[in-house]
ROSE-905579 format. One record per residue (C-alpha): residue number from 1; chain; x, y, z. Coordinates in pm, 1 decimal, padded with zeros to 6 digits. Layout:
BEGIN
     n   chain          u          v          w
   NUM       A          X          Y          Z
...
! end
This chain:
BEGIN
     n   chain          u          v          w
     1       A   -01084.6    01484.3    00341.3
     2       A   -00743.2    01615.9    00430.5
     3       A   -00446.0    01623.5    00193.6
     4       A   -00070.8    01581.3    00232.4
     5       A    00232.1    01616.9    00009.2
     6       A    00356.4    01293.6   -00143.0
     7       A    00718.4    01377.3   -00075.7
     8       A    00911.9    01550.5   -00349.8
     9       A    00647.6    01476.6   -00611.9
    10       A    00478.1    01788.7   -00479.4
    11       A    00136.9    01629.6   -00527.8
    12       A   -00135.1    01703.0   -00276.3
    13       A   -00280.4    01355.2   -00225.7
    14       A   -00575.1    01253.1   -00012.9
    15       A   -00445.5    01110.7    00312.2
    16       A   -00713.6    00843.8    00280.8
    17       A   -00649.4    00676.2   -00053.1
    18       A   -00788.4    00358.3   -00205.5
    19       A   -00600.7    00030.5   -00248.2
    20       A   -00737.5   -00193.9   -00523.0
    21       A   -00595.9   -00536.8   -00436.9
    22       A   -00919.6   -00659.9   -00283.1
    23       A   -01110.3   -00565.2   -00597.9
    24       A   -00945.6   -00845.4   -00791.6
    25       A   -00756.1   -01083.1   -00566.8
    26       A   -00988.9   -01143.6   -00274.8
    27       A   -01312.3   -01340.1   -00256.4
    28       A   -01640.5   -01151.3   -00263.3
    29       A   -01527.9   -00874.2   -00497.9
    30       A   -01783.0   -00747.4   -00748.5
    31       A   -01680.1   -00512.6   -01028.9
    32       A   -01999.5   -00308.2   -01017.4
    33       A   -01969.6   -00263.5   -00642.0
    34       A   -01598.6   -00183.5   -00671.8
    35       A   -01654.1    00086.7   -00932.6
    36       A   -01935.1    00236.9   -00726.7
    37       A   -01708.7    00247.8   -00421.6
    38       A   -01433.8    00412.0   -00624.1
    39       A   -01672.9    00675.4   -00754.4
    40       A   -01800.2    00746.7   -00404.6
    41       A   -01442.0    00781.1   -00283.9
    42       A   -01371.4    01032.2   -00560.3
    43       A   -01688.7    01223.6   -00476.6
    44       A   -01573.4    01238.0   -00112.5
    45       A   -01231.8    01376.4   -00207.4
    46       A   -01009.6    01072.5   -00267.8
    47       A   -00760.2    01141.0   -00546.9
    48       A   -00495.0    00869.4   -00503.7
    49       A   -00534.8    00505.6   -00605.3
    50       A   -00288.6    00221.1   -00567.0
    51       A   -00302.4   -00083.6   -00790.5
    52       A   -00065.7   -00340.2   -00945.2
    53       A   -00049.3   -00564.4   -01247.7
    54       A   -00050.7   -00863.6   -01012.3
    55       A   -00397.2   -00765.2   -00891.0
    56       A   -00584.1   -00986.1   -01134.6
    57       A   -00329.1   -00968.4   -01418.4
    58       A   -00416.1   -00608.3   -01490.3
    59       A   -00777.8   -00622.8   -01377.7
    60       A   -00742.8   -00357.6   -01107.5
    61       A   -00542.3   -00137.8   -01344.1
    62       A   -00832.5   -00167.2   -01586.0
    63       A   -01088.7   -00073.5   -01322.1
    64       A   -00882.4    00230.8   -01234.6
    65       A   -00853.4    00325.6   -01600.2
    66       A   -01229.5    00303.2   -01639.0
    67       A   -01311.8    00516.4   -01335.4
    68       A   -01045.1    00770.5   -01432.7
    69       A   -01199.2    00807.2   -01779.0
    70       A   -01536.9    00868.0   -01618.1
    71       A   -01384.0    01149.9   -01411.3
    72       A   -01170.7    01315.2   -01677.6
    73       A   -01220.3    01661.0   -01529.0
    74       A   -01056.5    01566.3   -01199.6
    75       A   -00687.4    01517.5   -01124.6
    76       A   -00663.8    01161.7   -00999.9
    77       A   -00326.1    01002.1   -00926.1
    78       A   -00260.8    00642.7   -01032.5
    79       A    00009.0    00430.9   -00870.2
    80       A    00076.4    00083.9   -01007.7
    81       A    00343.6   -00184.7   -00974.3
    82       A    00562.1   -00402.5   -01195.0
    83       A    00540.4   -00771.3   -01093.5
    84       A    00862.1   -00966.9   -01030.2
    85       A    00956.0   -01168.4   -01338.1
    86       A    01028.7   -01475.0   -01126.1
    87       A    00683.4   -01450.0   -00966.2
    88       A    00832.1   -01476.2   -00615.7
    89       A    00716.1   -01284.0   -00310.0
    90       A    00905.2   -01155.8   -00116.6
    91       A    01231.2   -01070.5   -00289.6
    92       A    01538.0   -01248.6   -00153.0
    93       A    01905.6   -01152.1   -00182.3
    94       A    01969.2   -01487.7   -00350.6
    95       A    01765.7   -01372.1   -00652.0
    96       A    01956.4   -01196.4   -00927.2
    97       A    01827.9   -00852.2   -01020.7
    98       A    01809.6   -00935.2   -01390.7
    99       A    01590.8   -01236.5   -01316.3
   100       A    01339.9   -01012.9   -01139.0
   101       A    01343.4   -00667.2   -01301.7
   102       A    01534.9   -00680.4   -01628.3
   103       A    01487.4   -00371.9   -01843.3
   104       A    01288.9   -00567.5   -02102.9
   105       A    01053.4   -00699.2   -01835.1
   106       A    01000.1   -00357.3   -01678.0
   107       A    00937.1   -00178.7   -02008.7
   108       A    00698.0   -00452.2   -02120.4
   109       A    00481.9   -00426.3   -01810.9
   110       A    00500.5   -00048.6   -01798.8
   111       A    00341.6   -00044.7   -02144.1
   112       A    00078.4   -00300.3   -02043.1
   113       A   -00010.9   -00093.8   -01737.1
   114       A   -00029.5    00227.3   -01940.3
   115       A   -00278.5    00066.5   -02175.4
   116       A   -00494.3   -00058.0   -01889.9
   117       A   -00487.3    00282.2   -01721.6
   118       A   -00556.6    00459.3   -02049.7
   119       A   -00265.3    00692.2   -01979.7
   120       A    00039.8    00797.2   -02179.3
   121       A    00235.4    00849.6   -01858.0
   122       A    00199.4    00656.5   -01531.1
   123       A    00195.0    00889.4   -01232.6
   124       A    00385.1    00657.1   -00999.7
   125       A    00530.5    00322.2   -01102.7
   126       A    00667.7    00094.4   -00832.2
   127       A    00860.1   -00229.6   -00823.1
   128       A    00631.0   -00471.6   -00641.0
   129       A    00915.8   -00628.7   -00443.6
   130       A    01263.9   -00516.2   -00355.0
   131       A    01591.3   -00628.0   -00201.6
   132       A    01857.6   -00371.7   -00120.1
   133       A    02135.1   -00599.3   -00248.4
   134       A    02023.8   -00489.2   -00597.4
   135       A    02079.4   -00118.3   -00533.9
   136       A    02411.8   -00086.6   -00714.1
   137       A    02305.2   -00280.9   -01022.3
   138       A    02371.6   -00048.0   -01320.3
   139       A    02055.5   -00172.7   -01492.5
   140       A    01843.2   -00053.8   -01201.1
   141       A    01958.9    00304.1   -01248.7
   142       A    01947.8    00299.1   -01628.6
   143       A    01597.6    00150.1   -01629.7
   144       A    01446.4    00403.6   -01391.6
   145       A    01620.2    00693.9   -01562.9
   146       A    01490.2    00580.1   -01902.9
   147       A    01135.1    00541.5   -01771.5
   148       A    01145.3    00902.0   -01653.2
   149       A    01334.9    01038.1   -01953.1
   150       A    01087.9    00881.6   -02198.2
   151       A    00797.2    01010.7   -01988.2
   152       A    00667.2    00657.8   -01943.3
   153       A    00638.3    00750.2   -01575.6
   154       A    00640.2    01069.7   -01375.1
   155       A    00783.7    00923.1   -01056.2
   156       A    00926.1    00593.7   -00933.6
   157       A    00869.2    00402.7   -00611.7
   158       A    00939.5    00080.8   -00426.3
   159       A    00697.3   -00146.6   -00246.7
   160       A    00896.5   -00297.9    00038.9
   161       A    00878.1   -00658.0    00152.8
   162       A    00645.1   -00745.9    00437.4
   163       A    00806.3   -00685.6    00778.4
   164       A    01135.1   -00567.2    00624.7
   165       A    01107.4   -00185.5    00633.8
   166       A    01483.5   -00133.4    00644.2
   167       A    01531.0   -00340.1    00326.4
   168       A    01501.4   -00042.6    00095.7
   169       A    01685.2    00233.8    00276.4
   170       A    01999.7    00186.2    00067.8
   171       A    01796.9    00232.4   -00251.8
   172       A    01641.2    00551.9   -00117.4
   173       A    01986.3    00711.5   -00107.8
   174       A    02035.5    00662.6   -00484.2
   175       A    01805.0    00953.9   -00565.3
   176       A    01598.8    00730.9   -00796.1
   177       A    01315.7    00660.5   -00553.3
   178       A    01045.0    00923.3   -00504.3
   179       A    00801.4    00724.3   -00289.9
   180       A    00805.6    00411.0   -00081.1
   181       A    00520.5    00180.3    00010.5
   182       A    00548.0   -00005.1    00340.3
   183       A    00332.3   -00199.8    00583.5
   184       A    00256.8    00028.3    00878.0
   185       A   -00020.6   -00014.8    01133.4
   186       A   -00075.2   -00049.4    01508.1
   187       A    00089.8   -00392.0    01509.3
   188       A    00361.2   -00315.3    01252.6
   189       A    00534.0   -00005.8    01391.8
   190       A    00891.1   -00089.3    01285.6
   191       A    00901.7    00166.0    00998.3
   192       A    00921.3    00436.2    01265.8
   193       A    01268.6    00317.0    01370.2
   194       A    01480.9    00377.0    01061.1
   195       A    01272.5    00407.2    00745.0
   196       A    01055.5    00706.1    00833.9
   197       A    01344.5    00927.7    00948.1
   198       A    01523.7    00863.2    00617.2
   199       A    01207.5    00939.0    00419.1
   200       A    01165.1    01265.9    00606.4
   201       A    01529.5    01357.6    00553.1
   202       A    01518.5    01284.9    00178.2
   203       A    01160.3    01410.7    00125.9
   204       A    01036.4    01072.8    00001.4
   205       A    00663.1    01007.2   -00000.4
   206       A    00533.4    00731.3    00226.0
   207       A    00237.2    00514.3    00127.4
   208       A    00125.0    00314.9    00432.0
   209       A   -00027.1   -00013.8    00323.1
   210       A   -00210.9   -00292.5    00510.2
   211       A   -00363.1   -00048.7    00762.1
   212       A   -00590.4   -00320.7    00902.3
   213       A   -00337.2   -00608.0    00906.8
   214       A   -00518.3   -00777.1    00616.8
   215       A   -00846.6   -00742.0    00806.6
   216       A   -00776.8   -00829.4    01167.8
   217       A   -00780.5   -00465.9    01281.1
   218       A   -01132.1   -00436.1    01147.0
   219       A   -01223.7   -00608.7    01472.3
   220       A   -01475.8   -00857.4    01333.1
   221       A   -01263.7   -01169.7    01294.1
   222       A   -01282.4   -01457.3    01542.4
   223       A   -01107.0   -01788.5    01595.7
   224       A   -01373.8   -01940.6    01371.3
   225       A   -01305.8   -01708.7    01078.8
   226       A   -01225.1   -01895.1    00759.2
   227       A   -01160.0   -01768.5    00407.0
   228       A   -01209.4   -01954.4    00077.0
   229       A   -00904.2   -02148.8   -00041.0
   230       A   -00854.5   -01917.4   -00339.3
   231       A   -00850.1   -01611.3   -00112.9
   232       A   -00497.5   -01503.4   -00011.7
   233       A   -00613.1   -01443.3    00345.2
   234       A   -00681.8   -01815.1    00386.6
   235       A   -00307.2   -01868.3    00409.9
   236       A   -00223.9   -01553.6    00600.3
   237       A   -00479.7   -01629.2    00870.6
   238       A   -00404.5   -01998.6    00882.9
   239       A   -00316.6   -02213.8    01182.3
   240       A    00010.1   -02034.7    01265.1
   241       A   -00124.3   -01680.2    01259.5
   242       A   -00497.8   -01668.6    01334.2
   243       A   -00497.1   -01746.9    01707.9
   244       A   -00206.0   -01515.3    01800.5
   245       A   -00362.7   -01237.7    01594.7
   246       A   -00706.9   -01268.9    01752.7
   247       A   -00550.6   -01268.9    02099.9
   248       A   -00369.9   -00943.8    02025.8
   249       A   -00675.1   -00782.8    01870.8
   250       A   -00883.1   -00864.9    02178.7
   251       A   -00624.1   -00695.3    02401.3
   252       A   -00616.6   -00397.3    02168.4
   253       A   -00993.8   -00351.8    02184.9
   254       A   -00957.5   -00248.4    02547.8
   255       A   -00763.5    00059.4    02432.2
   256       A   -01035.8    00187.0    02198.5
   257       A   -01180.2    00509.9    02344.4
   258       A   -01551.6    00549.1    02396.7
   259       A   -01721.2    00673.2    02083.1
   260       A   -01447.1    00542.7    01853.8
   261       A   -01429.2    00216.5    01659.8
   262       A   -01123.0   -00005.7    01624.9
   263       A   -01095.4    00060.2    01247.8
   264       A   -01111.9    00434.5    01308.0
   265       A   -00841.3    00411.9    01573.1
   266       A   -00626.8    00200.0    01339.9
   267       A   -00645.4    00454.1    01058.7
   268       A   -00595.3    00756.8    01280.1
   269       A   -00290.5    00589.4    01436.5
   270       A   -00129.0    00572.6    01093.0
   271       A   -00220.3    00929.3    01003.6
   272       A   -00079.6    01054.2    01332.6
   273       A    00275.1    01004.6    01204.2
   274       A    00404.8    01306.2    01007.9
   275       A    00614.6    01091.2    00772.7
   276       A    00302.7    00925.7    00627.4
   277       A    00171.4    01082.8    00306.9
   278       A   -00130.7    00858.3    00257.9
   279       A   -00271.7    00520.5    00356.3
   280       A   -00449.1    00276.6    00124.1
   281       A   -00728.7    00070.1    00280.3
   282       A   -00924.8   -00148.7    00041.3
   283       A   -01265.7    00019.4    00060.1
   284       A   -01452.0   -00219.2   -00170.1
   285       A   -01787.3   -00120.0   -00025.0
   286       A   -01960.9    00216.8    00004.4
   287       A   -01986.6    00189.5    00383.1
   288       A   -01611.3    00137.6    00409.6
   289       A   -01552.0    00450.1    00200.8
   290       A   -01770.2    00661.4    00427.1
   291       A   -01622.9    00524.2    00749.0
   292       A   -01260.5    00552.3    00640.8
   293       A   -01287.2    00903.1    00504.0
   294       A   -01453.6    01006.3    00829.9
   295       A   -01137.2    00885.8    01006.1
   296       A   -00936.8    01134.7    00799.0
   297       A   -01175.1    01413.3    00894.5
   298       A   -01131.1    01329.2    01264.3
   299       A   -00756.6    01400.5    01261.2
   300       A   -00465.8    01247.0    01457.0
   301       A   -00501.4    01061.8    01786.8
   302       A   -00404.2    01234.1    02109.6
   303       A   -00055.4    01178.7    02245.3
   304       A   -00168.1    00976.5    02546.3
   305       A   -00349.5    00722.0    02329.1
   306       A   -00058.4    00702.9    02085.8
   307       A    00172.1    00625.5    02374.4
   308       A   -00062.8    00353.0    02491.6
   309       A   -00073.0    00199.8    02144.2
   310       A    00305.4    00172.7    02138.2
   311       A    00261.8   -00122.8    02374.8
   312       A    00077.6   -00314.7    02102.4
   313       A    00374.1   -00318.5    01864.5
   314       A    00427.7   -00667.3    01721.7
   315       A    00764.8   -00725.3    01555.6
   316       A    00753.9   -01015.7    01312.9
   317       A    00973.8   -01173.7    01048.6
   318       A    00858.8   -01306.9    00709.7
   319       A    00715.9   -01658.3    00708.4
   320       A    00600.7   -01884.7    00425.6
   321       A    00238.0   -01809.4    00513.1
   322       A    00299.3   -01433.9    00507.5
   323       A    00430.3   -01412.3    00148.6
! end
């Protein structure tokens, strides 16, 4: 496992981290299997875990708290997220800041998350959605400053809306934001345009999420793939998105070098960008842990392949099915 600095936090975090959404919000998750996968990840060098209250109403936070307690001698970093009070994804400029992240709401959920994690101080607390029109709200600044001053959190971050990587840059210039979480993968390359240069300039950590485009870049989906109705992916890979996605994945497979898998190429693409601090695949199963950590060990892709993968960029805008 290789490690990188998470921006100005100064933490050395595993470049292959573990995202916990699938351990509570997707079909097929099993707590025993999830905990075993987390322990294997820790044993293989993973020290950064990303969760959120919305992942099972604190369930993933609780799983992380349990595995952290079982590894009390190791420095593991916990990142969690405050849900929007209006329960709307993504954030829109028409929403008022106080209706989404009022101080009372933020402090309430920060305490709930601390209890689930079994921690006095949360390493990194993020807002789960964001719109840059809120940047100058006085309550935004006072809330984040109080969270840090009271040692409720060590550092603060933003999780940016899907396919809106620029919708957060204004907030980064406030000095309040220490890390940003953004969708970045072979299809979604837009963060390279404006967001990453700003993060590098301001020394802000970058957490690359959705490395496999919710599963399509795993290479196993087909036009016949269906998910249970209560699985979020059932909507994401519905009629509007499944066929175009599969067509693009099939074209992408032709670029995979001999001896490499599509998932490995997808992860190494992300880790080839110097602005990225860590990426957070789900890794619910032991095999996924082993395969993904091996991708970290293999290092960045060569420049010729990276240039070829630029052609597979897919610029999209938020849709109802993508929320």
